C-alpha positions as CSV (number, residue, x, y, z in Angstrom):
1,X,-55.3,-61.8,-32.2
2,X,-54.6,-58.5,-34.1
3,X,-51.1,-57.5,-34.6
4,X,-50.3,-54.1,-33.2
5,X,-48.2,-51.8,-35.3
6,X,-45.1,-50.4,-33.7
7,X,-44.9,-46.6,-33.2
8,X,-42.2,-44.3,-34.7
9,X,-39.0,-44.2,-32.8
10,X,-38.0,-40.6,-33.9
11,X,-40.8,-38.7,-32.3
12,X,-40.1,-35.7,-30.1
13,X,-39.9,-36.1,-26.3
14,X,-42.1,-33.7,-24.3
15,X,-39.0,-31.6,-23.5
16,X,-38.1,-31.4,-27.1
17,X,-41.6,-30.6,-28.2
18,X,-42.1,-27.7,-25.7
19,X,-38.6,-26.3,-26.4
20,X,-39.4,-26.5,-30.1
21,X,-42.5,-24.3,-29.4
22,X,-40.4,-21.9,-27.5
23,X,-37.9,-21.7,-30.3
24,X,-40.7,-21.3,-32.9
25,X,-42.1,-18.4,-30.8
26,X,-38.7,-16.8,-30.8
27,X,-39.1,-16.4,-34.6
28,X,-41.7,-13.7,-33.9
29,X,-39.0,-11.5,-32.2
30,X,-37.8,-8.5,-34.2
31,X,-34.6,-8.2,-32.2
32,X,-31.8,-8.4,-34.7
33,X,-29.3,-9.9,-32.3
34,X,-31.2,-12.1,-29.9
35,X,-34.4,-14.0,-30.5
36,X,-35.8,-15.7,-27.4
37,X,-39.1,-17.6,-26.9
38,X,-40.8,-19.1,-23.9
39,X,-43.4,-21.8,-23.4
40,X,-45.1,-22.3,-20.1
41,X,-46.5,-25.8,-19.5
42,X,-48.7,-27.2,-16.8
43,X,-47.7,-30.2,-14.7
44,X,-49.8,-32.4,-16.9
45,X,-48.1,-31.2,-20.1
46,X,-50.7,-28.7,-21.3
47,X,-49.4,-25.4,-22.9
48,X,-50.6,-22.5,-20.8
49,X,-48.9,-19.6,-22.5
50,X,-46.1,-18.6,-24.9
51,X,-44.1,-15.4,-25.4
52,X,-41.1,-13.9,-27.1
53,X,-38.8,-10.9,-26.5
54,X,-40.2,-7.8,-28.0
55,X,-41.6,-4.3,-27.6
56,X,-44.5,-3.8,-25.2
57,X,-48.0,-3.6,-26.7
58,X,-48.6,-0.1,-28.2
59,X,-44.9,0.6,-28.7
60,X,-44.2,0.7,-32.5
61,X,-41.6,-1.9,-33.3
62,X,-40.3,0.2,-36.2
63,X,-39.6,3.1,-33.8
64,X,-38.1,0.8,-31.1
65,X,-34.4,1.1,-30.5
66,X,-32.8,-2.3,-31.1
67,X,-29.2,-1.3,-30.6
68,X,-27.1,-3.1,-27.9
69,X,-24.6,-0.4,-27.3
70,X,-24.6,3.4,-27.0
71,X,-26.6,5.8,-24.9
72,X,-28.7,3.7,-22.6
73,X,-31.9,5.4,-23.6
74,X,-31.1,4.5,-27.3
75,X,-30.6,0.8,-26.7
76,X,-33.2,-1.9,-26.4
77,X,-32.5,-2.8,-22.7
78,X,-34.9,-0.2,-21.1
79,X,-37.7,-1.1,-23.4
80,X,-37.8,-4.8,-24.4
81,X,-40.0,-7.3,-22.6
82,X,-38.2,-10.6,-22.1
83,X,-39.9,-13.8,-23.4
84,X,-40.5,-15.2,-19.9
85,X,-42.3,-12.0,-18.8
86,X,-44.3,-11.9,-22.0
87,X,-45.4,-15.5,-21.5
88,X,-46.5,-14.8,-18.0
89,X,-48.3,-11.6,-18.9
90,X,-49.9,-13.2,-22.0
91,X,-51.6,-15.9,-19.8
92,X,-55.4,-15.5,-19.7
93,X,-56.2,-18.2,-17.1
94,X,-56.1,-18.4,-13.3
95,X,-52.9,-17.8,-11.4
96,X,-53.4,-21.2,-9.7
97,X,-52.9,-22.9,-13.1
98,X,-49.2,-21.8,-12.9
99,X,-48.7,-23.8,-9.7
100,X,-46.0,-26.4,-10.3
101,X,-45.8,-25.4,-14.0
102,X,-42.6,-25.5,-16.1
103,X,-41.2,-22.9,-18.4
104,X,-39.1,-23.7,-21.4
105,X,-36.7,-21.0,-22.6
106,X,-33.6,-20.9,-24.8
107,X,-31.6,-18.7,-22.5
108,X,-31.3,-19.0,-18.7
109,X,-33.5,-16.2,-17.2
110,X,-32.2,-12.9,-15.8
111,X,-32.9,-12.0,-12.2
112,X,-36.0,-9.9,-13.0
113,X,-37.6,-12.7,-15.0
114,X,-36.6,-15.1,-12.2
115,X,-38.6,-13.1,-9.7
116,X,-41.6,-13.1,-12.0
117,X,-41.3,-16.9,-12.5
118,X,-41.1,-17.4,-8.7
119,X,-44.0,-15.1,-8.0
120,X,-46.4,-16.8,-10.4
121,X,-45.7,-20.3,-9.0
122,X,-43.7,-21.9,-11.8
123,X,-41.5,-24.6,-10.2
124,X,-39.2,-25.7,-13.0
125,X,-37.1,-23.9,-15.6
126,X,-35.7,-25.8,-18.6
127,X,-33.2,-23.9,-20.8
128,X,-30.8,-24.5,-23.6
129,X,-28.0,-22.1,-22.9
130,X,-26.5,-20.4,-19.8
131,X,-24.1,-18.2,-21.7
132,X,-24.3,-15.3,-19.3
133,X,-23.8,-17.5,-16.2
134,X,-20.9,-15.4,-14.9
135,X,-22.9,-12.1,-14.9
136,X,-24.3,-11.0,-11.5
137,X,-27.9,-10.9,-12.5
138,X,-27.8,-14.5,-13.7
139,X,-25.9,-15.6,-10.5
140,X,-28.7,-13.9,-8.6
141,X,-31.3,-15.8,-10.6
142,X,-29.8,-19.1,-9.4
143,X,-29.7,-17.9,-5.8
144,X,-33.4,-16.9,-6.0
145,X,-34.4,-20.2,-7.6
146,X,-32.4,-22.2,-5.0
147,X,-33.9,-20.3,-2.0
148,X,-37.4,-20.6,-3.5
149,X,-37.3,-24.3,-4.5
150,X,-37.5,-23.7,-8.2
151,X,-35.7,-26.4,-10.1
152,X,-33.6,-25.5,-13.2
153,X,-31.9,-27.7,-15.7
154,X,-30.2,-27.5,-19.0
155,X,-32.1,-29.5,-21.6
156,X,-29.9,-32.4,-22.6
157,X,-30.4,-33.4,-26.2
158,X,-28.8,-36.7,-27.2
159,X,-28.3,-35.7,-30.8
160,X,-28.8,-32.5,-32.6
161,X,-32.3,-32.3,-34.0
162,X,-33.5,-29.9,-36.7
163,X,-37.1,-29.4,-37.1
164,X,-38.3,-28.0,-40.5
165,X,-41.8,-26.7,-40.7
166,X,-43.2,-26.3,-44.2
167,X,-45.9,-23.6,-44.2
168,X,-46.6,-24.0,-47.9
169,X,-48.9,-26.9,-49.1
């Protein structure tokens, strides 16, 4: 009988893998204060789409206002597309593929993104941080998810993991 080799013990779980992809996507963001990425995954663990927070297509990033404070029209808030919305809009498949899907995101979604998540059929939100949980639009997100049967959970990581990706041979 052939002896079967034992597999590695330090491999990534599915949750860690998909959150890692969301975090990697966030590195594309040009936002100097907050970089967020999202990864949408089917119920059978296939990546459907990714996105990050940034300017809409056709809006020159170098002319984009990235400030957080000041005159509202001179801040990023009226212009930036959130990572969740970008991941939904970047998808090129059929809407039915989102049914029962999951979305991995570093920050808990705002109410506007929550509505988009619900409308497209995603049924689970996995996040790393809920640092804005006391703000009304994030309280509204939870109410929306609860009423629409969308599960949400903070990703529990047993020990801090750092992933280093070497792009140079």
